[in-house]
C-alpha positions as CSV (number, residue, x, y, z in Angstrom):
1,M,134.3,113.0,86.7
2,C,136.5,112.2,89.9
3,G,135.7,109.1,91.8
4,R,139.1,107.8,92.9
5,Y,142.4,109.6,93.6
6,A,145.8,109.0,95.2
7,A,146.9,111.1,98.3
8,S,150.2,110.2,100.0
9,R,151.4,113.5,101.4
10,S,151.5,113.8,105.1
11,P,149.8,116.6,107.2
12,E,153.3,118.3,107.7
13,D,154.0,118.6,104.3
14,L,150.6,119.9,103.2
15,I,150.9,122.4,106.0
16,V,154.0,123.9,104.5
17,E,153.0,123.5,100.8
18,Y,149.5,125.3,101.4
19,E,150.9,127.7,103.9
20,A,148.1,126.5,106.4
21,V,147.7,126.0,109.9
22,D,146.9,122.5,111.5
23,G,143.3,122.0,111.9
24,T,143.3,118.2,111.9
25,D,143.0,117.8,115.5
26,G,145.4,115.4,115.8
27,A,143.8,113.1,113.0
28,R,146.6,111.1,110.9
29,L,145.4,110.0,107.7
30,P,147.7,107.4,106.1
31,A,148.9,107.5,102.7
32,D,146.1,106.1,100.5
33,F,146.7,105.5,96.9
34,N,143.2,104.6,96.1
35,V,141.0,107.1,97.7
36,A,137.4,106.4,97.4
37,P,134.2,108.2,98.2
38,T,132.8,108.6,101.9
39,V,136.2,108.3,103.4
40,P,138.0,111.1,105.5
41,V,140.4,113.3,103.3
42,H,142.6,116.2,103.6
43,A,141.2,119.7,102.5
44,V,142.6,123.2,102.7
45,R,140.0,125.7,103.7
46,T,139.6,129.3,105.0
47,R,138.6,129.2,108.6
48,V,135.3,131.2,109.3
49,R,136.1,132.6,112.5
50,D,139.2,134.4,111.5
51,G,140.0,133.9,107.9
52,V,143.2,131.8,108.4
53,R,144.0,129.0,105.9
54,E,143.6,125.7,107.6
55,L,144.4,122.0,106.8
56,S,141.3,120.1,107.9
57,V,140.0,116.6,107.7
58,L,136.7,116.3,105.8
59,R,134.6,113.2,104.7
60,W,134.4,113.0,101.0
61,G,130.8,113.3,99.8
62,L,129.0,116.6,100.6
63,V,126.0,116.5,103.0
64,P,123.8,119.7,102.6
65,S,122.9,121.4,105.9
66,W,119.3,120.6,105.2
67,A,119.7,116.9,104.5
68,E,117.7,114.7,106.8
69,D,120.3,111.8,106.6
70,A,124.2,112.0,106.3
71,R,124.1,109.0,104.0
72,V,123.0,111.2,101.1
73,G,126.7,112.4,100.9
74,S,127.5,109.4,98.8
75,R,125.4,111.0,96.1
76,F,127.5,114.2,96.0
77,I,131.1,113.3,95.7
78,N,131.4,115.4,92.5
79,A,129.7,118.7,91.7
80,R,129.5,120.0,88.1
81,A,131.0,123.5,87.7
82,E,128.3,124.4,85.2
83,T,125.4,124.1,87.7
84,L,127.0,124.9,91.0
85,T,124.7,128.2,91.3
86,A,121.5,126.4,90.5
87,K,121.8,123.0,92.6
88,P,120.5,123.6,96.3
89,A,123.0,121.2,97.6
90,Y,126.0,123.4,96.4
91,R,124.8,126.9,95.9
92,S,125.6,128.2,99.4
93,A,128.9,126.2,99.8
94,F,130.0,127.7,96.3
95,A,129.4,131.2,97.4
96,R,131.2,131.1,100.8
97,R,132.7,127.4,101.5
98,R,135.2,126.7,98.8
99,C,138.2,124.4,99.6
100,L,141.1,122.7,97.8
101,V,141.5,118.9,98.0
102,P,145.2,117.9,97.7
103,A,146.1,115.0,95.6
104,D,149.0,113.2,93.9
105,G,146.9,112.5,90.9
106,W,143.7,110.8,90.0
107,F,142.1,107.7,88.1
108,E,139.9,107.3,85.2
109,W,138.5,104.3,83.3
110,T,137.9,104.2,79.5
111,V,136.3,101.3,77.5
112,R,138.6,99.1,75.8
113,V,138.2,98.8,71.8
114,D,140.1,95.8,71.4
115,R,138.5,93.4,74.1
116,P,135.7,93.6,76.8
117,G,136.3,95.6,80.0
118,K,137.9,98.8,80.9
119,Q,141.5,100.1,81.2
120,A,142.3,102.2,84.2
121,Y,144.6,105.4,83.8
122,Y,146.4,107.6,86.3
123,M,146.8,111.3,85.7
124,T,149.6,113.1,87.4
125,P,152.0,115.7,86.8
126,Y,155.3,114.5,85.1
127,D,157.2,116.7,87.6
128,G,155.7,115.0,90.7
129,A,154.4,118.3,92.1
130,G,150.9,117.0,92.9
131,V,147.6,118.7,92.2
132,A,144.9,120.5,93.9
133,F,141.3,119.9,93.1
134,A,138.7,122.6,93.6
135,G,136.3,121.7,96.2
136,L,133.4,122.8,98.4
137,W,132.7,122.0,101.9
138,E,129.7,122.1,104.1
139,V,128.6,121.7,107.9
140,W,126.0,119.1,108.8
141,A,124.3,119.0,112.2
142,S,125.8,120.1,115.4
143,G,127.1,119.0,118.8
144,A,128.4,115.4,118.7
145,G,126.7,114.7,115.5
146,R,128.4,117.6,113.8
147,L,130.0,116.5,110.5
148,L,132.2,118.4,108.0
149,T,132.2,117.1,104.3
150,C,133.4,118.0,100.9
151,T,132.9,117.6,97.1
152,I,135.4,117.9,94.3
153,V,134.1,120.1,91.5
154,T,134.4,118.8,87.9
155,T,134.4,120.5,84.6
156,E,134.6,119.6,80.8
157,A,137.7,117.6,79.9
158,I,140.2,119.4,77.8
159,G,143.4,118.5,75.8
160,Q,144.6,114.9,76.0
161,L,142.1,114.1,78.6
162,T,139.2,114.2,76.2
163,A,140.3,110.8,75.0
164,L,139.5,109.3,78.3
165,H,136.4,110.9,79.5
166,D,134.1,114.0,78.9
167,R,134.7,115.3,82.5
168,M,137.7,116.1,84.6
169,P,138.3,117.4,88.1
170,L,138.6,121.1,88.2
171,V,142.6,121.3,88.8
172,L,143.8,124.7,90.1
173,P,147.4,125.7,89.5
174,A,149.0,127.2,92.5
175,E,148.5,130.9,91.4
176,R,144.8,130.3,91.6
177,H,144.7,128.8,95.2
178,A,144.2,132.1,97.0
179,E,141.2,133.5,95.0
180,W,139.6,130.1,95.1
181,L,139.7,130.1,98.9
182,D,138.8,133.7,99.4
183,P,135.2,133.7,100.8
184,E,134.8,137.3,99.8
185,H,135.6,137.1,96.2
186,P,133.3,139.4,94.4
187,D,132.7,137.0,91.4
188,P,132.8,133.3,92.3
189,Q,131.6,132.4,88.7
190,S,134.9,133.7,87.3
191,L,136.8,131.1,89.3
192,L,135.4,128.2,87.2
193,A,137.7,128.6,84.3
194,P,139.4,125.4,83.3
195,P,143.0,124.7,84.2
196,P,145.4,126.2,81.4
197,A,146.3,124.0,78.5
198,E,150.0,123.8,79.3
199,F,149.1,122.3,82.7
200,V,147.0,119.6,81.0
201,A,149.7,118.8,78.6
202,G,152.1,118.5,81.5
203,L,150.3,115.5,83.0
204,E,151.3,112.1,82.4
205,V,148.4,109.6,81.4
206,R,149.6,106.3,82.9
207,P,147.9,102.9,82.1
208,V,147.7,101.1,85.6
209,G,146.5,97.6,86.5
210,P,143.0,96.4,87.2
211,E,143.7,96.1,90.9
212,V,142.9,99.8,91.3
213,G,139.2,98.9,90.7
214,N,139.1,97.4,94.2
215,V,138.7,100.1,96.8
216,A,140.5,97.7,99.2
217,N,143.6,98.0,97.5
218,T,145.5,101.1,98.6
219,G,149.1,100.5,98.1
220,P,151.6,102.6,96.0
221,G,151.9,99.7,93.6
222,L,148.7,100.7,92.1
223,L,150.5,103.5,90.6
224,H,153.0,101.4,88.6
225,R,152.7,101.5,84.8
226,Y,150.8,98.5,83.5
227,D,151.4,97.4,79.8
228,E,150.2,94.1,78.7
229,P,150.4,92.9,75.0
230,A,146.6,93.2,74.3
231,A,146.0,96.3,76.3
232,Q,144.8,99.3,74.6
233,T,147.0,102.2,75.2
234,L,145.9,105.7,74.1
235,F,149.1,107.6,75.2
């Protein structure tokens, strides 16, 4: 699953990295090393009117177009890859409104075996390149109440990540970005292949401190390696 991640890149850097135009309408999202559901996040999507790749600001937590209340978005922060075509909340978005959600890395928690509680881990590429989550976006309402929202697609964990959780975000390497963003792709189901094993092997799985459990904490110190004598370390 993906319920918390880190995102520190500026809009200017993301526009260059993803070869996109600026569609943020001047919104400046600060660096956030503990991004939580229901907050505004950066996403890269294909603009409907002209097919141009655009950096947008969307709210994390997809609100289906038919929802009566936007608060339902808190239930749709993740979408399971295996059921995208079956779930009414995601079916239309998967067919035509796919996006990329840029991140530095993401967090996961696992139950300790030596004492009560959970240990938090941070997954990020060793080379510092950042990651792109497969996402879906949706439009809810119109006029002044119009809301753009997104969800992050998850898949079965592979490789070293299976020691942490049975799910992981569907992370897409750069060579898969264009086809994921193409609303005219003839076979969207083929886009759901897990990331290559070598990509997952290139992730650092770093134990981090308990402060990341509090969404009020958003600073870069959350990413520092946390080793305590009695802590469980899987990697």
